[in-house]
MARMI-322203 format. One record per residue (C-alpha): x, y, z. Coordinates in nm, 2 decimals, always signed. Each point is the difference from the previous one (the first is absolute). Layout:
+--------+--------+--------+
!     xx !     yy !     zz !
+--------+--------+--------+
!      X !      Y !      Z !
...
+--------+--------+--------+
END
This chain:
+--------+--------+--------+
!     xx !     yy !     zz !
+--------+--------+--------+
!  +1.55 !  +0.64 !  -1.65 !
!  -0.17 !  +0.19 !  +0.22 !
!  -0.25 !  -0.22 !  +0.12 !
!  -0.27 !  +0.06 !  +0.25 !
!  +0.22 !  +0.06 !  +0.27 !
!  +0.21 !  +0.24 !  -0.17 !
!  -0.34 !  +0.20 !  -0.14 !
!  -0.11 !  -0.02 !  +0.34 !
!  +0.30 !  +0.18 !  +0.16 !
!  +0.02 !  +0.27 !  -0.28 !
!  -0.42 !  +0.06 !  +0.06 !
!  +0.12 !  +0.03 !  +0.40 !
!  +0.30 !  +0.26 !  -0.07 !
!  -0.29 !  +0.21 !  -0.21 !
!  -0.21 !  +0.01 !  +0.27 !
!  +0.26 !  +0.07 !  +0.25 !
!  +0.11 !  +0.29 !  -0.23 !
!  -0.34 !  +0.20 !  +0.08 !
!  +0.01 !  +0.13 !  -0.36 !
!  -0.30 !  +0.24 !  +0.03 !
!  +0.09 !  +0.30 !  -0.23 !
!  -0.18 !  +0.02 !  -0.34 !
!  +0.21 !  -0.11 !  -0.27 !
!  +0.16 !  +0.27 !  -0.26 !
!  +0.21 !  -0.17 !  -0.28 !
!  +0.03 !  -0.30 !  -0.15 !
!  +0.31 !  -0.15 !  -0.21 !
!  +0.00 !  -0.33 !  -0.18 !
!  +0.28 !  -0.10 !  -0.21 !
!  +0.01 !  -0.05 !  -0.38 !
!  +0.05 !  -0.41 !  +0.06 !
!  -0.31 !  -0.24 !  -0.03 !
!  -0.03 !  -0.20 !  +0.31 !
!  -0.09 !  -0.37 !  -0.16 !
!  -0.29 !  -0.09 !  +0.20 !
!  -0.35 !  +0.10 !  +0.05 !
!  -0.12 !  +0.34 !  -0.25 !
!  +0.16 !  +0.19 !  -0.24 !
!  +0.17 !  +0.31 !  +0.12 !
!  -0.27 !  +0.21 !  -0.14 !
!  -0.24 !  -0.19 !  +0.21 !
!  +0.17 !  +0.03 !  +0.29 !
!  -0.18 !  +0.33 !  +0.06 !
!  +0.23 !  +0.13 !  +0.29 !
!  -0.05 !  +0.36 !  -0.06 !
!  -0.36 !  -0.01 !  +0.18 !
!  +0.19 !  -0.06 !  +0.28 !
!  +0.06 !  +0.38 !  +0.03 !
!  -0.21 !  +0.20 !  +0.25 !
!  -0.07 !  -0.29 !  +0.15 !
!  +0.07 !  -0.11 !  +0.41 !
!  +0.12 !  -0.31 !  +0.09 !
!  -0.20 !  -0.21 !  +0.20 !
!  +0.03 !  -0.36 !  +0.15 !
!  +0.24 !  -0.22 !  -0.18 !
!  -0.14 !  -0.40 !  -0.03 !
!  +0.14 !  -0.32 !  -0.14 !
!  -0.14 !  -0.25 !  -0.20 !
!  +0.23 !  -0.28 !  -0.11 !
!  +0.33 !  +0.14 !  -0.14 !
!  -0.18 !  +0.32 !  -0.09 !
!  -0.02 !  +0.34 !  +0.18 !
!  -0.35 !  +0.17 !  -0.03 !
!  +0.05 !  +0.39 !  +0.12 !
!  -0.29 !  +0.20 !  +0.06 !
!  -0.01 !  +0.34 !  -0.12 !
!  -0.25 !  +0.28 !  +0.09 !
!  -0.13 !  +0.32 !  -0.15 !
!  +0.24 !  +0.25 !  +0.15 !
!  -0.25 !  +0.31 !  -0.01 !
!  -0.20 !  -0.18 !  +0.29 !
!  -0.31 !  -0.06 !  -0.15 !
!  -0.02 !  -0.29 !  +0.00 !
!  -0.14 !  -0.06 !  -0.34 !
!  +0.04 !  -0.30 !  -0.22 !
!  +0.15 !  -0.35 !  +0.07 !
!  +0.35 !  +0.02 !  +0.14 !
!  +0.28 !  -0.11 !  -0.26 !
!  +0.21 !  -0.29 !  +0.08 !
!  +0.39 !  -0.07 !  -0.07 !
!  +0.07 !  -0.36 !  -0.12 !
!  +0.39 !  -0.08 !  +0.05 !
!  +0.18 !  -0.31 !  -0.12 !
!  +0.31 !  +0.00 !  +0.12 !
!  +0.10 !  -0.30 !  -0.27 !
!  +0.36 !  -0.21 !  +0.08 !
!  +0.20 !  +0.33 !  +0.10 !
!  -0.22 !  +0.27 !  +0.12 !
!  +0.08 !  +0.20 !  +0.26 !
!  -0.28 !  +0.29 !  +0.10 !
!  +0.17 !  +0.21 !  +0.27 !
!  +0.00 !  +0.38 !  +0.15 !
!  +0.23 !  +0.29 !  -0.12 !
!  +0.04 !  +0.39 !  +0.05 !
!  -0.10 !  +0.15 !  -0.28 !
!  +0.35 !  +0.16 !  -0.19 !
!  +0.16 !  -0.32 !  +0.08 !
!  +0.16 !  -0.16 !  -0.33 !
!  -0.18 !  -0.30 !  -0.13 !
!  +0.12 !  -0.30 !  +0.08 !
!  +0.08 !  -0.24 !  -0.36 !
!  -0.27 !  -0.15 !  -0.12 !
!  -0.27 !  +0.22 !  +0.12 !
!  -0.34 !  +0.00 !  -0.17 !
!  -0.26 !  +0.14 !  +0.20 !
!  +0.03 !  +0.36 !  +0.24 !
!  -0.32 !  +0.11 !  +0.18 !
!  +0.03 !  +0.30 !  +0.20 !
!  -0.19 !  +0.15 !  +0.27 !
!  -0.01 !  +0.35 !  +0.11 !
!  +0.20 !  -0.05 !  +0.32 !
!  +0.35 !  -0.08 !  -0.18 !
!  -0.01 !  -0.35 !  +0.06 !
!  -0.03 !  -0.24 !  -0.33 !
!  -0.11 !  -0.35 !  -0.07 !
!  +0.22 !  -0.18 !  -0.28 !
!  +0.01 !  -0.37 !  -0.14 !
!  +0.32 !  -0.09 !  -0.16 !
!  -0.02 !  -0.27 !  -0.18 !
!  +0.34 !  -0.12 !  -0.23 !
!  -0.18 !  -0.36 !  -0.15 !
!  -0.32 !  +0.22 !  -0.07 !
!  -0.22 !  -0.31 !  +0.08 !
!  -0.23 !  +0.24 !  +0.24 !
!  -0.32 !  +0.17 !  -0.05 !
!  -0.17 !  +0.31 !  +0.04 !
!  -0.38 !  +0.10 !  -0.07 !
!  -0.27 !  +0.28 !  +0.15 !
!  -0.32 !  -0.02 !  -0.01 !
!  -0.32 !  +0.01 !  +0.24 !
!  +0.10 !  -0.20 !  +0.31 !
!  -0.31 !  -0.24 !  -0.04 !
!  +0.11 !  -0.06 !  -0.39 !
!  +0.33 !  -0.14 !  +0.12 !
!  -0.15 !  -0.24 !  +0.24 !
!  -0.21 !  -0.17 !  -0.18 !
!  +0.12 !  +0.00 !  -0.37 !
!  +0.28 !  -0.20 !  -0.09 !
!  +0.30 !  -0.04 !  +0.11 !
!  -0.11 !  +0.06 !  +0.32 !
!  -0.35 !  -0.15 !  +0.02 !
!  +0.10 !  -0.32 !  -0.15 !
!  +0.19 !  -0.09 !  +0.31 !
!  -0.07 !  -0.26 !  +0.24 !
!  +0.03 !  -0.03 !  +0.35 !
!  +0.18 !  +0.23 !  +0.22 !
!  +0.20 !  -0.22 !  +0.23 !
!  +0.02 !  +0.20 !  +0.32 !
!  -0.39 !  +0.06 !  -0.01 !
!  -0.19 !  -0.11 !  +0.29 !
!  -0.12 !  -0.26 !  -0.20 !
!  +0.24 !  -0.13 !  -0.18 !
!  +0.00 !  -0.41 !  +0.04 !
!  +0.07 !  -0.31 !  -0.14 !
!  -0.32 !  -0.06 !  -0.11 !
!  +0.02 !  +0.35 !  -0.22 !
!  +0.35 !  -0.14 !  -0.14 !
!  -0.14 !  -0.33 !  -0.14 !
!  -0.28 !  +0.14 !  -0.13 !
!  +0.16 !  +0.21 !  -0.25 !
!  +0.30 !  -0.26 !  -0.03 !
!  -0.09 !  -0.38 !  +0.10 !
!  -0.07 !  -0.14 !  -0.37 !
!  +0.30 !  +0.20 !  -0.15 !
!  +0.25 !  -0.31 !  -0.13 !
!  +0.29 !  +0.28 !  +0.01 !
!  +0.28 !  -0.02 !  +0.30 !
!  -0.09 !  +0.15 !  +0.25 !
!  +0.25 !  +0.31 !  +0.04 !
!  -0.08 !  +0.09 !  -0.38 !
!  -0.39 !  +0.05 !  +0.15 !
!  +0.10 !  +0.14 !  +0.27 !
!  +0.17 !  +0.26 !  -0.19 !
!  -0.35 !  +0.08 !  -0.20 !
!  -0.14 !  +0.30 !  +0.11 !
!  -0.37 !  -0.10 !  -0.08 !
!  +0.08 !  -0.30 !  +0.24 !
!  +0.16 !  +0.22 !  +0.30 !
!  +0.11 !  +0.38 !  -0.05 !
!  +0.33 !  +0.07 !  +0.07 !
!  +0.19 !  -0.28 !  +0.02 !
!  +0.34 !  -0.04 !  -0.19 !
!  +0.25 !  -0.24 !  +0.03 !
!  +0.17 !  +0.06 !  +0.28 !
!  -0.30 !  -0.02 !  +0.23 !
!  -0.13 !  -0.30 !  -0.19 !
!  +0.32 !  -0.19 !  +0.03 !
!  -0.01 !  +0.07 !  +0.39 !
!  -0.36 !  -0.07 !  +0.08 !
!  +0.05 !  -0.34 !  -0.16 !
!  +0.27 !  -0.07 !  +0.25 !
!  -0.15 !  +0.13 !  +0.30 !
!  -0.30 !  -0.22 !  -0.05 !
!  +0.20 !  -0.27 !  -0.13 !
!  -0.11 !  -0.07 !  -0.36 !
!  +0.17 !  -0.10 !  -0.34 !
!  +0.00 !  +0.33 !  -0.20 !
!  -0.03 !  -0.20 !  -0.35 !
!  -0.29 !  -0.20 !  +0.14 !
!  -0.30 !  +0.02 !  -0.20 !
!  -0.22 !  +0.23 !  +0.16 !
!  -0.36 !  -0.27 !  -0.07 !
!  +0.22 !  -0.22 !  +0.22 !
!  -0.04 !  +0.18 !  +0.31 !
!  -0.30 !  -0.08 !  +0.30 !
!  -0.19 !  +0.26 !  +0.19 !
!  +0.29 !  -0.03 !  +0.31 !
!  +0.28 !  +0.09 !  -0.23 !
!  -0.20 !  +0.30 !  -0.19 !
!  -0.06 !  +0.11 !  +0.38 !
!  +0.33 !  -0.06 !  +0.09 !
!  +0.16 !  +0.23 !  -0.31 !
!  -0.23 !  +0.30 !  +0.07 !
!  +0.16 !  +0.00 !  +0.36 !
!  +0.31 !  +0.01 !  -0.13 !
!  -0.06 !  +0.25 !  -0.26 !
!  -0.13 !  +0.24 !  +0.26 !
!  +0.33 !  -0.04 !  +0.21 !
!  +0.20 !  +0.04 !  -0.22 !
!  -0.10 !  +0.29 !  -0.15 !
!  -0.04 !  +0.17 !  +0.33 !
!  +0.31 !  -0.09 !  +0.11 !
!  +0.19 !  +0.16 !  -0.30 !
!  -0.25 !  +0.32 !  +0.07 !
!  +0.12 !  -0.01 !  +0.35 !
!  +0.34 !  +0.04 !  -0.14 !
!  -0.02 !  +0.23 !  -0.26 !
!  +0.02 !  -0.21 !  -0.25 !
!  +0.21 !  -0.20 !  -0.20 !
!  +0.26 !  +0.18 !  -0.20 !
!  +0.24 !  -0.23 !  -0.28 !
!  +0.11 !  +0.29 !  -0.20 !
!  -0.25 !  +0.29 !  -0.05 !
!  -0.27 !  +0.01 !  +0.23 !
!  +0.02 !  +0.31 !  +0.24 !
!  -0.28 !  +0.17 !  +0.18 !
!  -0.10 !  +0.38 !  -0.03 !
!  +0.30 !  +0.11 !  +0.23 !
!  +0.24 !  -0.19 !  -0.22 !
!  +0.07 !  -0.30 !  +0.25 !
!  +0.01 !  -0.38 !  -0.10 !
!  -0.18 !  -0.23 !  +0.17 !
!  +0.16 !  -0.26 !  +0.28 !
!  -0.26 !  -0.30 !  -0.10 !
!  +0.28 !  -0.14 !  -0.25 !
!  +0.22 !  -0.10 !  +0.31 !
!  -0.35 !  -0.25 !  +0.13 !
!  -0.04 !  -0.20 !  -0.29 !
!  -0.05 !  -0.28 !  +0.10 !
!  +0.06 !  -0.20 !  -0.36 !
!  +0.00 !  +0.21 !  -0.27 !
!  +0.34 !  +0.09 !  -0.17 !
!  +0.15 !  -0.28 !  +0.23 !
!  +0.04 !  -0.28 !  -0.19 !
!  +0.28 !  -0.24 !  +0.06 !
!  -0.01 !  +0.16 !  +0.39 !
!  -0.15 !  -0.23 !  +0.30 !
!  -0.37 !  +0.11 !  +0.06 !
!  -0.03 !  +0.18 !  +0.34 !
!  -0.28 !  -0.26 !  +0.11 !
!  +0.17 !  -0.35 !  -0.06 !
!  +0.35 !  +0.11 !  -0.13 !
!  -0.06 !  -0.24 !  -0.34 !
!  +0.15 !  +0.18 !  -0.27 !
!  -0.21 !  +0.23 !  -0.23 !
!  -0.08 !  -0.11 !  -0.37 !
!  -0.05 !  +0.29 !  -0.23 !
!  -0.23 !  -0.06 !  -0.33 !
!  -0.07 !  +0.18 !  -0.28 !
!  -0.40 !  +0.01 !  -0.13 !
!  -0.16 !  +0.20 !  -0.26 !
!  +0.31 !  +0.24 !  -0.07 !
!  +0.00 !  +0.04 !  +0.43 !
!  +0.23 !  -0.17 !  +0.23 !
!  -0.07 !  -0.11 !  +0.35 !
!  +0.13 !  -0.16 !  +0.33 !
!  -0.16 !  -0.32 !  +0.16 !
!  +0.08 !  -0.21 !  +0.32 !
!  +0.01 !  -0.37 !  -0.12 !
!  -0.03 !  -0.10 !  +0.34 !
!  -0.33 !  +0.24 !  +0.15 !
!  -0.14 !  +0.04 !  -0.39 !
!  +0.01 !  -0.37 !  -0.15 !
!  -0.16 !  -0.02 !  -0.33 !
!  -0.29 !  -0.21 !  +0.07 !
!  -0.12 !  -0.29 !  -0.16 !
!  -0.38 !  +0.06 !  +0.03 !
!  -0.23 !  +0.25 !  +0.15 !
!  +0.15 !  +0.26 !  +0.24 !
!  -0.17 !  +0.06 !  +0.36 !
+--------+--------+--------+
END
């Protein structure tokens, strides 16, 4: 958390903010973020004088393009890589506003607006390099397919995961298999597809992979329309919480009735992560899953 829908909501908010003025200041706290590169390798000061361009998302990462501010167009564009970790918020503010607690990065623009990263648990990441390098090198360059891309289907999932004997929920969390999926949406997609989340991935047949790919797309698109899921920390760039937590079918609802069949939902813990399934709609199979 945040997962793909939350990061996509942030991306869309940055696009809607129409930040077009050059960067005039960069502030960074003394705290080290716990994933990605060290503070010395972040190279954030390179952004000064550059003009913000398109904002992209890859999996759970934001990739923000910055072009030369002098209008020459010389040299490749820079990119700002942002990972929100477990508790990160990437929001807009006005210069002069007091920093919220746990603010670790402030990017100031010539029109007086700022973008700030607030990350209480400091599992986030920041890095500036050429946009091409950020896209092609780890961690972004190692990510699996985008589940919202037009060509994403069960065959792509099966090609990367069908030989794995790991539980399906665990496989879906592997960013090398499919990009952007976290625990919330893995659990929700398994329920929508009618597949037990702890069945070995190697036991799924092609029809099950197809069903799962459709379910992943559906739960992600639904969450994006709802502005993401806010269980605790997530806010969009304007500081608003998401609404999708009110429409989750099973996640966080162990002991409550299944919205589809009214059977009591069962909670579990596997690999240190909690999950939920419906014993009626997601029975644990003895053989292969079709």
